[in-house]
NULO-709473 format. One record per residue (C-alpha): residue in three letters; x, y, z. Coordinates in steps of 0.02 Angstrom, whole numbers, plus 50000, padded with zeros to 5 digits. Layout:
<pts>
ALAXYZ;...
</pts>
This chain:
<pts>
MET509434961847335;PHE510874951047401;LEU512034955547259;ALA511564974047261;TRP511804976147449;ASN513434966347460;GLU514174976147317;ILE513764992447407;LYS514604985947566;HIS516134980447469;SER516394997347383;LYS515825009447518;ALA516805024647461;ARG516185023447282;TYR514365021847330;PHE514465034747470;LEU515015046947336;ILE513445043147235;ILE512355044747390;GLY513195061447428;VAL512735068147256;VAL510925062247281;ILE510885070447452;LEU511455087247383;VAL510265086947235;SER508755081347337;TYR509145093847475;LEU509185107647345;VAL507505101847272;TYR506645100547441;PHE507335117047504;LEU506845126147346;THR505105118647360;GLY504965125047538;LEU505515142347485;ALA504285142447339;TYR502845136647448;GLY503295148847587;LEU503385163447468;ALA501745158247387;GLN500915157347558;GLU501515174747602;ASN500625181047447;ARG498955172947485;ILE498855166747666;ALA497805181547726;VAL496535178047588;ASP496485159547633;GLN496075164247812;TRP494435171847754;GLU493775154547704;ALA492735163947576;ASP491995158047412;GLY492145173947311;ILE492515192447304;VAL491685207147216;LEU492735220947138;THR492385235247021;ASP492455231146837;GLU493765244546803;SER494965237346933;ASN495455222646821;SER495455210846972;ASN496685222047065;ILE495955224947238;ASN497085240147266;MET496265248847119;SER494485244047164;MET493365257247245;LEU491595252647298;SER490405265747366;THR489265262347513;ASP487775261947393;GLN488605248647285;VAL488985238047437;GLU487205239047498;GLU486535234147327;VAL487495217747319;LYS487725213647502;SER486955197747574;ASN486885189247743;GLU488525180147710;SER489535194647642;THR490525208847716;ALA491395224347649;LEU493285225447653;GLY494455240047636;VAL496245236947579;THR497675249247568;GLN499555248047576;ASN500685259647673;VAL502325261047763;ILE502445261147952;ARG503845268348055;LYS504425263248228;GLU505815271948322;GLY507225259948362;GLU508415259248509;THR509705269348414;GLY508455283148380;GLU508255278648197;ASP506565273648127;SER506345256348053;LYS505175256547902;VAL504075241747853;ASN502875239547707;VAL501195233747772;THR499405231147710;PHE497925237947807;PHE496295228147808;GLY494795238547859;ILE493475226547923;ASP491935225148032;GLN492475217348195;GLU490915206648205;ASP491085198848031;PHE492015183147975;LEU493525192847912;MET494065195948091;PRO495595184748121;GLU495905174048274;ILE496895183448406;THR498435174048471;GLU499095187848584;GLY498285203348656;THR496515208648615;GLU495425213748467;PHE495385231948416;GLN494015241248509;ASN494295259348458;SER494925269248311;ASP496795269648279;GLU497005252148353;VAL497665237748248;VAL497895219048260;ALA499545214748175;ASP500305199348098;ILE501505190748219;SER502945192748096;LEU503065211048146;ASN503475205048321;GLU504665191248267;VAL505615201148135;GLU505415219448183;GLY505245217748371;ILE503575226848378;GLU502645223548541;ILE500855225648601;GLY500595243648651;ASP501865250548526;THR501375265748427;LEU501695264948240;LYS501825280548133;LEU501315281247952;ALA502715287047839;GLY502485304647770;THR501065309347890;ASP500715312248074;LYS499475297748080;GLU499825284948216;VAL499075267948259;THR499295257148414;VAL499585238248412;VAL498345229648530;GLY498515211648472;PHE499375199148360;THR498745185648243;GLU499635172248142;ASP499695168747956;THR499015185447895;LYS500115191347754;TYR499535198447589;SER500695200947439;VAL502185196847553;THR501775210947673;PRO501135209447853;VAL499285213647873;LEU498635225948003;HIS496785223348038;THR495835238648095;ASP494105246448088;VAL493415254847933;ASP493615272647999;THR495465270148034;TYR495695261747865;MET494935276947780;GLU496085288747873;VAL497595278147825;ARG497065276647642;TYR496825295447625;SER498125300747754;GLN499025311747628;THR497455319147552;GLU495785325547610;VAL494695311347672;PRO493175309247555;PRO491455312947627;GLU490875294747610;THR491685278147646;VAL492545269547500;TYR492795250747511;SER493955239847407;ALA492915224047394;LEU491455213847453;VAL491945196547516;TYR490595183147519;ARG490265165247565;GLY489025154647471;SER488345158247298;GLY488625177047299;PRO487645191047213;GLY486745188547046;GLN487515193846881;ASP486125206346844;VAL486435215747006;LEU488305215746976;ALA488135222046798;ASP486965236146852;ASN488285242146975;ASP489805239846861;LEU490475226046975;VAL491255209046941;ALA491265193647053;TYR492775182047057;GLU492955164747130;ILE494195166147271;ASP495435154347185;ASP495355164747026;PHE495645180547126;ILE497185172847209;LEU497915167947041;GLU497715186046985;LEU498735192847130;PRO500205203047059;GLY501645191447018;TYR500855176147099;SER500575165546943;ALA502265170046870;GLN503085165147033;LEU502215148247036;LEU502685144846855;THR504505149746881;PHE504775139247036;GLY503775124746963;LEU504895124046809;MET506465125446916;ILE505935111247030;GLY505385100446882;PHE507065102646794;LEU507995098846956;VAL507055082446975;LEU507465078046795;ILE509305082746818;ALA509385072246977;ALA508735057246883;ILE509975059846741;VAL511435061646862;ILE510975045646955;GLY510715036546790;ILE512435041946726;PHE513295036146886;ILE512445019246878;TYR512825017546693;VAL514685021246721;LEU514755008846865;THR513924995746754;LEU515224998246618;GLN516624996646747;LYS515884979946803;LYS515674973246628;SER516964959446651;LEU516184954446818;PHE514474953046740;GLY515244942946598;VAL515944930346722;MET514254929446810;LYS513364926146646;ALA514654912846601;GLN514234904246765;GLY512414903546713;ILE511714918346810;SER510274925446711;ASN510124942746636;GLY508564945446740;TYR509464942346904;ILE510894954146860;SER509704967346793;ASN508644966546950;SER510184969147057;VAL510634984846957;VAL508874992146977;ILE508784987647162;GLN510494995247189;THR509915011347105;LEU508365011447216;LEU509385008547376;LEU510585022647335;THR509165034647292;VAL508145030347447;ALA509655033347559;GLY510115049747474;VAL508345056447462;GLY507955051747643;ILE509485060647711;GLY509145075747599;LEU507365076947665;ALA507955075447845;LEU509215089347818;THR507875100347740;ILE506705098247889;ALA508145101348010;THR508605117147915;SER506835123847929;PHE507015124548120;VAL508545135948114;LEU507995148047977;PRO507635165848036;PRO505795171448031;ALA506205183747892;VAL506505169347769;PRO504875164847679;TYR505025146147704;SER503675133447742;ASN503655114247739;ASN502285105947640;PHE502395087247665;LEU501165083347526;PHE502325091947402;PHE503815083147481;ALA502955066247461;ILE502595069747277;ILE504385075347245;THR505065060047336;ALA504005048647227;LEU504585057747070;LEU506415056647120;LEU506275037947154;VAL505335034346994;MET506465044946885;ALA508025037746964;VAL507435019846934;LEU507025024346754;GLY508785031346739;GLY509485015246810;LEU508505005146683;PHE509625012046546;SER511015001646622;VAL509974985846604;LYS510144986646416;THR512044986246437;VAL511924971246552;VAL510854961546428;SER512034965246284;ILE513604959146374;ASP514404944246288;PRO515274933146419;LEU516724928646305;ASP517064946646253;ALA516904952946433;ILE518094939746502;GLY519334941046359;
</pts>
């Protein structure tokens, strides 16, 4: 520790350069992790809010809730005390701006029973009480400037809904969710066509064990565990795999870069290490100083990179899908430290192989 620290103090510029590289690489890894987690949350956060165990869809829908259509009879056949019907449809809302031009936003409508567990917690305003009233995700207020009492028009039709409240963390497939009653949901879903004579739901969400397989098979329905359903969301699994591979390779590259720097520094100090070995200083002591030095540089760089990432999260605009996950950050920090130390260990072999006479001569 003594040798490692004093060497860093003696050659500040050289080691600050290494720390700077570690800062940039770790900052990139942390920030990319935050973006990946934030984007993943915007795909699934509304489903997580249900705190449900499973969901029932039609067999023909292939786990796509937008293609699932359950009749009232089917819902009644499989419904239990801890289940509720859900209607899902996507649409585009329009709001007239200050310049007179309409701003268009893709949204997802959830048609729910106000008394069931799918009703989100209201953070501003009130719950919907009548038809054509919606509770919107707060991002519509933060990004689009939509306020309580605003009237939103559906693109391509004369249908209008009124915002009566806001809730947090209700996005589905990266679109804000508007919660409303089933009648309004039906009008929105079939706003460009004739409304069917009976209500058509998208799914049945349940808590607990769920309906039996015989009942599901008789009604051409399939039950999915909620985690399996989330993984089947369009593009969700591919997104996780892509970002996971990117972050993994970045961690590996960071370790290689640190290892190369330490290895080059070790070669530059070959004559110094030769003198130390000629004086009787053991290979173990010199090798430990190299590893500790690598660890000190990595801890400093990774710590500053993490601090910069957290600071950046406070100044990002709400439109950026970013979210800190400190469990992921802790895992990445541990990986960076371990991989960097392993990279530094390659230099130990060079230290051990140094011949004092050759190094001095």
